[in-house]
mmCIF file of the N, C-alpha and C atoms, coordinates in Angstrom:
data_MODEL
# 
_entry.id   MODEL 
# 
loop_
_atom_site.group_PDB 
_atom_site.id 
_atom_site.type_symbol 
_atom_site.label_atom_id 
_atom_site.label_alt_id 
_atom_site.label_comp_id 
_atom_site.label_asym_id 
_atom_site.label_entity_id 
_atom_site.label_seq_id 
_atom_site.pdbx_PDB_ins_code 
_atom_site.Cartn_x 
_atom_site.Cartn_y 
_atom_site.Cartn_z 
_atom_site.occupancy 
_atom_site.B_iso_or_equiv 
_atom_site.pdbx_formal_charge 
_atom_site.auth_seq_id 
_atom_site.auth_comp_id 
_atom_site.auth_asym_id 
_atom_site.auth_atom_id 
_atom_site.pdbx_PDB_model_num 
ATOM 1   N N  . MET A 1 1  ? 32.019 29.951 -78.070 1.00 0.00 ? 1  MET A N  1 
ATOM 2   C CA . MET A 1 1  ? 31.435 29.388 -76.764 1.00 0.00 ? 1  MET A CA 1 
ATOM 3   C C  . MET A 1 1  ? 32.323 28.751 -76.011 1.00 0.00 ? 1  MET A C  1 
ATOM 4   N N  . ASN A 1 2  ? 32.244 28.818 -74.543 1.00 0.00 ? 2  ASN A N  1 
ATOM 5   C CA . ASN A 1 2  ? 33.170 28.193 -73.658 1.00 0.00 ? 2  ASN A CA 1 
ATOM 6   C C  . ASN A 1 2  ? 32.453 26.894 -73.035 1.00 0.00 ? 2  ASN A C  1 
ATOM 7   N N  . ASP A 1 3  ? 32.939 26.300 -72.101 1.00 0.00 ? 3  ASP A N  1 
ATOM 8   C CA . ASP A 1 3  ? 32.147 24.800 -71.832 1.00 0.00 ? 3  ASP A CA 1 
ATOM 9   C C  . ASP A 1 3  ? 30.937 25.113 -70.998 1.00 0.00 ? 3  ASP A C  1 
ATOM 10  N N  . ASN A 1 4  ? 30.762 26.147 -70.628 1.00 0.00 ? 4  ASN A N  1 
ATOM 11  C CA . ASN A 1 4  ? 29.249 26.217 -70.022 1.00 0.00 ? 4  ASN A CA 1 
ATOM 12  C C  . ASN A 1 4  ? 28.376 27.218 -70.872 1.00 0.00 ? 4  ASN A C  1 
ATOM 13  N N  . GLY A 1 5  ? 28.726 27.118 -72.093 1.00 0.00 ? 5  GLY A N  1 
ATOM 14  C CA . GLY A 1 5  ? 27.820 27.603 -73.163 1.00 0.00 ? 5  GLY A CA 1 
ATOM 15  C C  . GLY A 1 5  ? 27.600 29.002 -73.307 1.00 0.00 ? 5  GLY A C  1 
ATOM 16  N N  . MET A 1 6  ? 28.634 29.842 -72.450 1.00 0.00 ? 6  MET A N  1 
ATOM 17  C CA . MET A 1 6  ? 28.502 31.255 -72.447 1.00 0.00 ? 6  MET A CA 1 
ATOM 18  C C  . MET A 1 6  ? 29.557 31.707 -73.658 1.00 0.00 ? 6  MET A C  1 
ATOM 19  N N  . SER A 1 7  ? 29.316 32.869 -74.155 1.00 0.00 ? 7  SER A N  1 
ATOM 20  C CA . SER A 1 7  ? 30.318 33.550 -75.209 1.00 0.00 ? 7  SER A CA 1 
ATOM 21  C C  . SER A 1 7  ? 31.198 34.316 -74.046 1.00 0.00 ? 7  SER A C  1 
ATOM 22  N N  . ARG A 1 8  ? 32.383 34.145 -74.831 1.00 0.00 ? 8  ARG A N  1 
ATOM 23  C CA . ARG A 1 8  ? 33.838 34.590 -74.043 1.00 0.00 ? 8  ARG A CA 1 
ATOM 24  C C  . ARG A 1 8  ? 33.671 36.413 -74.020 1.00 0.00 ? 8  ARG A C  1 
ATOM 25  N N  . GLU A 1 9  ? 32.842 36.884 -74.926 1.00 0.00 ? 9  GLU A N  1 
ATOM 26  C CA . GLU A 1 9  ? 32.286 38.511 -74.440 1.00 0.00 ? 9  GLU A CA 1 
ATOM 27  C C  . GLU A 1 9  ? 31.389 38.636 -73.550 1.00 0.00 ? 9  GLU A C  1 
ATOM 28  N N  . LEU A 1 10 ? 30.495 37.552 -73.437 1.00 0.00 ? 10 LEU A N  1 
ATOM 29  C CA . LEU A 1 10 ? 29.788 37.916 -72.009 1.00 0.00 ? 10 LEU A CA 1 
ATOM 30  C C  . LEU A 1 10 ? 30.529 37.694 -70.748 1.00 0.00 ? 10 LEU A C  1 
ATOM 31  N N  . VAL A 1 11 ? 31.230 36.796 -70.700 1.00 0.00 ? 11 VAL A N  1 
ATOM 32  C CA . VAL A 1 11 ? 31.867 36.596 -69.416 1.00 0.00 ? 11 VAL A CA 1 
ATOM 33  C C  . VAL A 1 11 ? 32.802 37.900 -69.318 1.00 0.00 ? 11 VAL A C  1 
ATOM 34  N N  . ARG A 1 12 ? 33.405 38.253 -70.417 1.00 0.00 ? 12 ARG A N  1 
ATOM 35  C CA . ARG A 1 12 ? 34.404 39.431 -70.055 1.00 0.00 ? 12 ARG A CA 1 
ATOM 36  C C  . ARG A 1 12 ? 33.777 40.794 -69.796 1.00 0.00 ? 12 ARG A C  1 
ATOM 37  N N  . ALA A 1 13 ? 32.458 41.007 -70.283 1.00 0.00 ? 13 ALA A N  1 
ATOM 38  C CA . ALA A 1 13 ? 31.603 42.205 -69.896 1.00 0.00 ? 13 ALA A CA 1 
ATOM 39  C C  . ALA A 1 13 ? 31.119 41.893 -68.499 1.00 0.00 ? 13 ALA A C  1 
ATOM 40  N N  . GLU A 1 14 ? 31.053 40.730 -67.889 1.00 0.00 ? 14 GLU A N  1 
ATOM 41  C CA . GLU A 1 14 ? 30.467 40.272 -66.818 1.00 0.00 ? 14 GLU A CA 1 
ATOM 42  C C  . GLU A 1 14 ? 31.731 40.589 -65.721 1.00 0.00 ? 14 GLU A C  1 
ATOM 43  N N  . ASP A 1 15 ? 33.035 40.461 -66.077 1.00 0.00 ? 15 ASP A N  1 
ATOM 44  C CA . ASP A 1 15 ? 34.095 40.514 -65.094 1.00 0.00 ? 15 ASP A CA 1 
ATOM 45  C C  . ASP A 1 15 ? 34.435 42.126 -65.392 1.00 0.00 ? 15 ASP A C  1 
ATOM 46  N N  . ARG A 1 16 ? 34.216 42.763 -66.282 1.00 0.00 ? 16 ARG A N  1 
ATOM 47  C CA . ARG A 1 16 ? 34.355 44.192 -66.406 1.00 0.00 ? 16 ARG A CA 1 
ATOM 48  C C  . ARG A 1 16 ? 33.234 45.212 -65.322 1.00 0.00 ? 16 ARG A C  1 
ATOM 49  N N  . ALA A 1 17 ? 32.067 44.420 -65.458 1.00 0.00 ? 17 ALA A N  1 
ATOM 50  C CA . ALA A 1 17 ? 31.222 45.357 -64.742 1.00 0.00 ? 17 ALA A CA 1 
ATOM 51  C C  . ALA A 1 17 ? 31.507 45.113 -63.175 1.00 0.00 ? 17 ALA A C  1 
ATOM 52  N N  . VAL A 1 18 ? 32.137 43.845 -62.883 1.00 0.00 ? 18 VAL A N  1 
ATOM 53  C CA . VAL A 1 18 ? 32.300 43.521 -61.092 1.00 0.00 ? 18 VAL A CA 1 
ATOM 54  C C  . VAL A 1 18 ? 33.588 44.627 -60.887 1.00 0.00 ? 18 VAL A C  1 
ATOM 55  N N  . ILE A 1 19 ? 34.664 44.496 -61.409 1.00 0.00 ? 19 ILE A N  1 
ATOM 56  C CA . ILE A 1 19 ? 35.839 45.386 -61.522 1.00 0.00 ? 19 ILE A CA 1 
ATOM 57  C C  . ILE A 1 19 ? 35.453 46.825 -61.533 1.00 0.00 ? 19 ILE A C  1 
ATOM 58  N N  . ALA A 1 20 ? 34.392 47.118 -62.309 1.00 0.00 ? 20 ALA A N  1 
ATOM 59  C CA . ALA A 1 20 ? 34.159 48.607 -62.499 1.00 0.00 ? 20 ALA A CA 1 
ATOM 60  C C  . ALA A 1 20 ? 33.325 48.977 -61.202 1.00 0.00 ? 20 ALA A C  1 
ATOM 61  N N  . LYS A 1 21 ? 32.706 48.133 -60.734 1.00 0.00 ? 21 LYS A N  1 
ATOM 62  C CA . LYS A 1 21 ? 31.990 48.405 -59.488 1.00 0.00 ? 21 LYS A CA 1 
ATOM 63  C C  . LYS A 1 21 ? 32.700 48.346 -58.241 1.00 0.00 ? 21 LYS A C  1 
ATOM 64  N N  . ALA A 1 22 ? 33.668 47.588 -58.025 1.00 0.00 ? 22 ALA A N  1 
ATOM 65  C CA . ALA A 1 22 ? 34.479 47.568 -56.887 1.00 0.00 ? 22 ALA A CA 1 
ATOM 66  C C  . ALA A 1 22 ? 35.743 48.924 -57.180 1.00 0.00 ? 22 ALA A C  1 
ATOM 67  N N  . ALA A 1 23 ? 36.039 49.322 -58.249 1.00 0.00 ? 23 ALA A N  1 
ATOM 68  C CA . ALA A 1 23 ? 36.937 50.524 -58.352 1.00 0.00 ? 23 ALA A CA 1 
ATOM 69  C C  . ALA A 1 23 ? 35.772 51.556 -57.756 1.00 0.00 ? 23 ALA A C  1 
ATOM 70  N N  . GLU A 1 24 ? 34.451 51.724 -58.207 1.00 0.00 ? 24 GLU A N  1 
ATOM 71  C CA . GLU A 1 24 ? 33.571 52.719 -57.912 1.00 0.00 ? 24 GLU A CA 1 
ATOM 72  C C  . GLU A 1 24 ? 33.551 52.770 -56.373 1.00 0.00 ? 24 GLU A C  1 
ATOM 73  N N  . TRP A 1 25 ? 33.210 51.674 -55.519 1.00 0.00 ? 25 TRP A N  1 
ATOM 74  C CA . TRP A 1 25 ? 33.040 51.429 -54.352 1.00 0.00 ? 25 TRP A CA 1 
ATOM 75  C C  . TRP A 1 25 ? 34.370 52.077 -53.582 1.00 0.00 ? 25 TRP A C  1 
ATOM 76  N N  . LEU A 1 26 ? 35.792 51.713 -54.054 1.00 0.00 ? 26 LEU A N  1 
ATOM 77  C CA . LEU A 1 26 ? 36.809 52.440 -53.776 1.00 0.00 ? 26 LEU A CA 1 
ATOM 78  C C  . LEU A 1 26 ? 36.889 53.666 -53.652 1.00 0.00 ? 26 LEU A C  1 
ATOM 79  N N  . ARG A 1 27 ? 36.672 54.364 -54.599 1.00 0.00 ? 27 ARG A N  1 
ATOM 80  C CA . ARG A 1 27 ? 36.669 55.540 -54.820 1.00 0.00 ? 27 ARG A CA 1 
ATOM 81  C C  . ARG A 1 27 ? 35.572 56.644 -54.074 1.00 0.00 ? 27 ARG A C  1 
ATOM 82  N N  . GLU A 1 28 ? 34.749 55.714 -53.357 1.00 0.00 ? 28 GLU A N  1 
ATOM 83  C CA . GLU A 1 28 ? 33.795 56.372 -52.351 1.00 0.00 ? 28 GLU A CA 1 
ATOM 84  C C  . GLU A 1 28 ? 34.224 56.170 -50.902 1.00 0.00 ? 28 GLU A C  1 
ATOM 85  N N  . GLY A 1 29 ? 35.364 55.479 -50.730 1.00 0.00 ? 29 GLY A N  1 
ATOM 86  C CA . GLY A 1 29 ? 35.963 55.316 -49.688 1.00 0.00 ? 29 GLY A CA 1 
ATOM 87  C C  . GLY A 1 29 ? 35.561 54.201 -48.911 1.00 0.00 ? 29 GLY A C  1 
ATOM 88  N N  . LYS A 1 30 ? 34.585 53.063 -49.495 1.00 0.00 ? 30 LYS A N  1 
ATOM 89  C CA . LYS A 1 30 ? 34.282 51.980 -48.859 1.00 0.00 ? 30 LYS A CA 1 
ATOM 90  C C  . LYS A 1 30 ? 35.751 50.639 -49.019 1.00 0.00 ? 30 LYS A C  1 
ATOM 91  N N  . LYS A 1 31 ? 35.456 49.915 -48.051 1.00 0.00 ? 31 LYS A N  1 
ATOM 92  C CA . LYS A 1 31 ? 36.493 48.754 -48.140 1.00 0.00 ? 31 LYS A CA 1 
ATOM 93  C C  . LYS A 1 31 ? 35.790 47.770 -49.095 1.00 0.00 ? 31 LYS A C  1 
ATOM 94  N N  . VAL A 1 32 ? 36.579 46.821 -49.919 1.00 0.00 ? 32 VAL A N  1 
ATOM 95  C CA . VAL A 1 32 ? 36.393 46.191 -50.696 1.00 0.00 ? 32 VAL A CA 1 
ATOM 96  C C  . VAL A 1 32 ? 36.963 44.816 -50.906 1.00 0.00 ? 32 VAL A C  1 
ATOM 97  N N  . ALA A 1 33 ? 36.243 43.839 -50.972 1.00 0.00 ? 33 ALA A N  1 
ATOM 98  C CA . ALA A 1 33 ? 37.087 42.320 -51.110 1.00 0.00 ? 33 ALA A CA 1 
ATOM 99  C C  . ALA A 1 33 ? 36.636 41.773 -52.410 1.00 0.00 ? 33 ALA A C  1 
ATOM 100 N N  . LEU A 1 34 ? 37.656 41.283 -53.253 1.00 0.00 ? 34 LEU A N  1 
ATOM 101 C CA . LEU A 1 34 ? 37.203 40.695 -54.638 1.00 0.00 ? 34 LEU A CA 1 
ATOM 102 C C  . LEU A 1 34 ? 37.661 39.317 -54.353 1.00 0.00 ? 34 LEU A C  1 
ATOM 103 N N  . SER A 1 35 ? 36.773 38.273 -54.832 1.00 0.00 ? 35 SER A N  1 
ATOM 104 C CA . SER A 1 35 ? 36.647 36.849 -54.890 1.00 0.00 ? 35 SER A CA 1 
ATOM 105 C C  . SER A 1 35 ? 36.801 36.623 -56.396 1.00 0.00 ? 35 SER A C  1 
ATOM 106 N N  . THR A 1 36 ? 37.624 35.202 -56.358 1.00 0.00 ? 36 THR A N  1 
ATOM 107 C CA . THR A 1 36 ? 37.881 34.665 -57.693 1.00 0.00 ? 36 THR A CA 1 
ATOM 108 C C  . THR A 1 36 ? 37.834 33.303 -57.589 1.00 0.00 ? 36 THR A C  1 
ATOM 109 N N  . VAL A 1 37 ? 37.018 32.682 -58.425 1.00 0.00 ? 37 VAL A N  1 
ATOM 110 C CA . VAL A 1 37 ? 36.809 31.150 -58.722 1.00 0.00 ? 37 VAL A CA 1 
ATOM 111 C C  . VAL A 1 37 ? 38.268 30.835 -59.432 1.00 0.00 ? 37 VAL A C  1 
ATOM 112 N N  . THR A 1 38 ? 39.129 29.985 -58.660 1.00 0.00 ? 38 THR A N  1 
ATOM 113 C CA . THR A 1 38 ? 40.230 29.873 -59.063 1.00 0.00 ? 38 THR A CA 1 
ATOM 114 C C  . THR A 1 38 ? 40.435 28.250 -59.649 1.00 0.00 ? 38 THR A C  1 
ATOM 115 N N  . GLN A 1 39 ? 39.485 27.511 -59.018 1.00 0.00 ? 39 GLN A N  1 
ATOM 116 C CA . GLN A 1 39 ? 39.232 26.241 -59.380 1.00 0.00 ? 39 GLN A CA 1 
ATOM 117 C C  . GLN A 1 39 ? 38.081 25.318 -59.102 1.00 0.00 ? 39 GLN A C  1 
ATOM 118 N N  . THR A 1 40 ? 37.534 24.591 -60.092 1.00 0.00 ? 40 THR A N  1 
ATOM 119 C CA . THR A 1 40 ? 36.603 23.675 -59.533 1.00 0.00 ? 40 THR A CA 1 
ATOM 120 C C  . THR A 1 40 ? 36.914 22.187 -60.064 1.00 0.00 ? 40 THR A C  1 
ATOM 121 N N  . TRP A 1 41 ? 35.531 21.555 -59.717 1.00 0.00 ? 41 TRP A N  1 
ATOM 122 C CA . TRP A 1 41 ? 35.679 19.884 -59.978 1.00 0.00 ? 41 TRP A CA 1 
ATOM 123 C C  . TRP A 1 41 ? 34.326 19.660 -59.861 1.00 0.00 ? 41 TRP A C  1 
ATOM 124 N N  . GLY A 1 42 ? 34.104 18.428 -60.508 1.00 0.00 ? 42 GLY A N  1 
ATOM 125 C CA . GLY A 1 42 ? 32.755 17.891 -60.631 1.00 0.00 ? 42 GLY A CA 1 
ATOM 126 C C  . GLY A 1 42 ? 31.839 18.890 -61.265 1.00 0.00 ? 42 GLY A C  1 
ATOM 127 N N  . SER A 1 43 ? 30.513 18.918 -60.871 1.00 0.00 ? 43 SER A N  1 
ATOM 128 C CA . SER A 1 43 ? 29.507 19.913 -61.300 1.00 0.00 ? 43 SER A CA 1 
ATOM 129 C C  . SER A 1 43 ? 29.781 21.112 -60.597 1.00 0.00 ? 43 SER A C  1 
ATOM 130 N N  . SER A 1 44 ? 29.963 22.202 -61.481 1.00 0.00 ? 44 SER A N  1 
ATOM 131 C CA . SER A 1 44 ? 30.190 23.675 -60.776 1.00 0.00 ? 44 SER A CA 1 
ATOM 132 C C  . SER A 1 44 ? 29.298 24.774 -61.403 1.00 0.00 ? 44 SER A C  1 
ATOM 133 N N  . PRO A 1 45 ? 28.630 25.691 -60.788 1.00 0.00 ? 45 PRO A N  1 
ATOM 134 C CA . PRO A 1 45 ? 27.933 26.737 -61.424 1.00 0.00 ? 45 PRO A CA 1 
ATOM 135 C C  . PRO A 1 45 ? 28.590 27.632 -62.127 1.00 0.00 ? 45 PRO A C  1 
ATOM 136 N N  . ARG A 1 46 ? 29.787 27.937 -61.651 1.00 0.00 ? 46 ARG A N  1 
ATOM 137 C CA . ARG A 1 46 ? 30.543 28.977 -61.977 1.00 0.00 ? 46 ARG A CA 1 
ATOM 138 C C  . ARG A 1 46 ? 31.891 28.441 -62.427 1.00 0.00 ? 46 ARG A C  1 
ATOM 139 N N  . PRO A 1 47 ? 32.317 29.122 -63.728 1.00 0.00 ? 47 PRO A N  1 
ATOM 140 C CA . PRO A 1 47 ? 33.774 28.542 -64.074 1.00 0.00 ? 47 PRO A CA 1 
ATOM 141 C C  . PRO A 1 47 ? 34.841 29.334 -63.332 1.00 0.00 ? 47 PRO A C  1 
ATOM 142 N N  . PRO A 1 48 ? 36.151 28.676 -63.327 1.00 0.00 ? 48 PRO A N  1 
ATOM 143 C CA . PRO A 1 48 ? 37.314 29.427 -62.754 1.00 0.00 ? 48 PRO A CA 1 
ATOM 144 C C  . PRO A 1 48 ? 37.403 30.862 -63.779 1.00 0.00 ? 48 PRO A C  1 
ATOM 145 N N  . GLY A 1 49 ? 37.753 31.776 -62.883 1.00 0.00 ? 49 GLY A N  1 
ATOM 146 C CA . GLY A 1 49 ? 37.867 33.231 -63.215 1.00 0.00 ? 49 GLY A CA 1 
ATOM 147 C C  . GLY A 1 49 ? 36.441 34.038 -62.862 1.00 0.00 ? 49 GLY A C  1 
ATOM 148 N N  . SER A 1 50 ? 35.496 33.258 -62.533 1.00 0.00 ? 50 SER A N  1 
ATOM 149 C CA . SER A 1 50 ? 34.410 33.853 -61.914 1.00 0.00 ? 50 SER A CA 1 
ATOM 150 C C  . SER A 1 50 ? 34.704 35.050 -60.975 1.00 0.00 ? 50 SER A C  1 
ATOM 151 N N  . LEU A 1 51 ? 34.325 36.214 -61.185 1.00 0.00 ? 51 LEU A N  1 
ATOM 152 C CA . LEU A 1 51 ? 34.390 37.114 -59.910 1.00 0.00 ? 51 LEU A CA 1 
ATOM 153 C C  . LEU A 1 51 ? 33.235 37.603 -59.111 1.00 0.00 ? 51 LEU A C  1 
ATOM 154 N N  . MET A 1 52 ? 33.341 38.253 -57.876 1.00 0.00 ? 52 MET A N  1 
ATOM 155 C CA . MET A 1 52 ? 32.581 38.686 -57.130 1.00 0.00 ? 52 MET A CA 1 
ATOM 156 C C  . MET A 1 52 ? 33.410 39.647 -56.103 1.00 0.00 ? 52 MET A C  1 
ATOM 157 N N  . ALA A 1 53 ? 32.464 40.877 -56.084 1.00 0.00 ? 53 ALA A N  1 
ATOM 158 C CA . ALA A 1 53 ? 32.987 41.831 -55.194 1.00 0.00 ? 53 ALA A CA 1 
ATOM 159 C C  . ALA A 1 53 ? 31.972 42.047 -54.279 1.00 0.00 ? 53 ALA A C  1 
ATOM 160 N N  . MET A 1 54 ? 32.485 42.392 -53.280 1.00 0.00 ? 54 MET A N  1 
ATOM 161 C CA . MET A 1 54 ? 31.579 42.773 -52.082 1.00 0.00 ? 54 MET A CA 1 
ATOM 162 C C  . MET A 1 54 ? 32.319 44.141 -51.215 1.00 0.00 ? 54 MET A C  1 
ATOM 163 N N  . ASN A 1 55 ? 31.187 44.989 -50.729 1.00 0.00 ? 55 ASN A N  1 
ATOM 164 C CA . ASN A 1 55 ? 31.913 46.121 -49.989 1.00 0.00 ? 55 ASN A CA 1 
ATOM 165 C C  . ASN A 1 55 ? 31.575 46.113 -48.432 1.00 0.00 ? 55 ASN A C  1 
ATOM 166 N N  . ASP A 1 56 ? 31.944 47.011 -47.647 1.00 0.00 ? 56 ASP A N  1 
ATOM 167 C CA . ASP A 1 56 ? 31.787 46.864 -46.332 1.00 0.00 ? 56 ASP A CA 1 
ATOM 168 C C  . ASP A 1 56 ? 30.429 47.100 -45.703 1.00 0.00 ? 56 ASP A C  1 
ATOM 169 N N  . ALA A 1 57 ? 29.413 47.500 -46.629 1.00 0.00 ? 57 ALA A N  1 
ATOM 170 C CA . ALA A 1 57 ? 28.080 47.578 -46.431 1.00 0.00 ? 57 ALA A CA 1 
ATOM 171 C C  . ALA A 1 57 ? 27.405 46.453 -46.782 1.00 0.00 ? 57 ALA A C  1 
ATOM 172 N N  . GLY A 1 58 ? 28.034 45.480 -46.948 1.00 0.00 ? 58 GLY A N  1 
ATOM 173 C CA . GLY A 1 58 ? 27.204 44.018 -47.651 1.00 0.00 ? 58 GLY A CA 1 
ATOM 174 C C  . GLY A 1 58 ? 26.753 44.007 -48.874 1.00 0.00 ? 58 GLY A C  1 
ATOM 175 N N  . ARG A 1 59 ? 26.947 44.826 -49.818 1.00 0.00 ? 59 ARG A N  1 
ATOM 176 C CA . ARG A 1 59 ? 26.544 45.165 -51.230 1.00 0.00 ? 59 ARG A CA 1 
ATOM 177 C C  . ARG A 1 59 ? 27.521 44.207 -52.013 1.00 0.00 ? 59 ARG A C  1 
ATOM 178 N N  . PHE A 1 60 ? 27.210 43.492 -52.988 1.00 0.00 ? 60 PHE A N  1 
ATOM 179 C CA . PHE A 1 60 ? 27.933 42.814 -53.726 1.00 0.00 ? 60 PHE A CA 1 
ATOM 180 C C  . PHE A 1 60 ? 27.590 42.587 -55.146 1.00 0.00 ? 60 PHE A C  1 
ATOM 181 N N  . ILE A 1 61 ? 28.362 42.377 -56.296 1.00 0.00 ? 61 ILE A N  1 
ATOM 182 C CA . ILE A 1 61 ? 27.986 42.342 -57.495 1.00 0.00 ? 61 ILE A CA 1 
ATOM 183 C C  . ILE A 1 61 ? 28.847 41.156 -57.949 1.00 0.00 ? 61 ILE A C  1 
ATOM 184 N N  . GLY A 1 62 ? 28.285 40.312 -58.862 1.00 0.00 ? 62 GLY A N  1 
ATOM 185 C CA . GLY A 1 62 ? 29.032 39.168 -59.526 1.00 0.00 ? 62 GLY A CA 1 
ATOM 186 C C  . GLY A 1 62 ? 28.516 37.836 -58.756 1.00 0.00 ? 62 GLY A C  1 
ATOM 187 N N  . SER A 1 63 ? 29.306 36.672 -59.157 1.00 0.00 ? 63 SER A N  1 
ATOM 188 C CA . SER A 1 63 ? 28.884 35.557 -58.175 1.00 0.00 ? 63 SER A CA 1 
ATOM 189 C C  . SER A 1 63 ? 30.290 34.417 -58.619 1.00 0.00 ? 63 SER A C  1 
ATOM 190 N N  . VAL A 1 64 ? 30.427 33.850 -57.445 1.00 0.00 ? 64 VAL A N  1 
ATOM 191 C CA . VAL A 1 64 ? 31.142 32.843 -57.395 1.00 0.00 ? 64 VAL A CA 1 
ATOM 192 C C  . VAL A 1 64 ? 30.593 31.168 -57.041 1.00 0.00 ? 64 VAL A C  1 
ATOM 193 N N  . SER A 1 65 ? 29.126 31.376 -57.134 1.00 0.00 ? 65 SER A N  1 
ATOM 194 C CA . SER A 1 65 ? 28.275 30.209 -56.782 1.00 0.00 ? 65 SER A CA 1 
ATOM 195 C C  . SER A 1 65 ? 27.032 29.993 -57.682 1.00 0.00 ? 65 SER A C  1 
ATOM 196 N N  . GLY A 1 66 ? 26.423 29.427 -57.579 1.00 0.00 ? 66 GLY A N  1 
ATOM 197 C CA . GLY A 1 66 ? 24.740 29.463 -58.386 1.00 0.00 ? 66 GLY A CA 1 
ATOM 198 C C  . GLY A 1 66 ? 23.867 30.534 -57.685 1.00 0.00 ? 66 GLY A C  1 
ATOM 199 N N  . GLY A 1 67 ? 24.435 31.192 -56.677 1.00 0.00 ? 67 GLY A N  1 
ATOM 200 C CA . GLY A 1 67 ? 23.724 32.210 -55.994 1.00 0.00 ? 67 GLY A CA 1 
ATOM 201 C C  . GLY A 1 67 ? 23.309 32.080 -54.599 1.00 0.00 ? 67 GLY A C  1 
ATOM 202 N N  . CYS A 1 68 ? 23.613 30.822 -53.798 1.00 0.00 ? 68 CYS A N  1 
ATOM 203 C CA . CYS A 1 68 ? 23.176 30.430 -52.611 1.00 0.00 ? 68 CYS A CA 1 
ATOM 204 C C  . CYS A 1 68 ? 24.177 31.004 -51.728 1.00 0.00 ? 68 CYS A C  1 
ATOM 205 N N  . VAL A 1 69 ? 25.487 30.951 -52.005 1.00 0.00 ? 69 VAL A N  1 
ATOM 206 C CA . VAL A 1 69 ? 26.419 31.583 -51.086 1.00 0.00 ? 69 VAL A CA 1 
ATOM 207 C C  . VAL A 1 69 ? 26.357 33.065 -50.813 1.00 0.00 ? 69 VAL A C  1 
ATOM 208 N N  . GLU A 1 70 ? 26.473 33.621 -51.903 1.00 0.00 ? 70 GLU A N  1 
ATOM 209 C CA . GLU A 1 70 ? 26.140 34.917 -51.711 1.00 0.00 ? 70 GLU A CA 1 
ATOM 210 C C  . GLU A 1 70 ? 25.377 35.605 -50.863 1.00 0.00 ? 70 GLU A C  1 
ATOM 211 N N  . GLN A 1 71 ? 24.026 35.127 -51.153 1.00 0.00 ? 71 GLN A N  1 
ATOM 212 C CA . GLN A 1 71 ? 23.023 35.505 -49.984 1.00 0.00 ? 71 GLN A CA 1 
ATOM 213 C C  . GLN A 1 71 ? 23.088 35.175 -48.547 1.00 0.00 ? 71 GLN A C  1 
ATOM 214 N N  . ALA A 1 72 ? 23.941 33.931 -48.322 1.00 0.00 ? 72 ALA A N  1 
ATOM 215 C CA . ALA A 1 72 ? 24.241 33.544 -47.018 1.00 0.00 ? 72 ALA A CA 1 
ATOM 216 C C  . ALA A 1 72 ? 25.170 34.720 -46.365 1.00 0.00 ? 72 ALA A C  1 
# 
């Protein structure tokens, strides 16, 4: 378990899903942005290393916050 109570395997599987979807979008010819949490302080909903990918159609996968930033 890590500091957030999540198993390392779960985090790695989630990261693989984000990267796989970003690669799929790129193969489809979409533009893709990848965001990574690099540092946190205080109470943070996502640990460093958390990933989110977004394509040029506004679709996204993963999370870099508790969910409120992505929808905005």
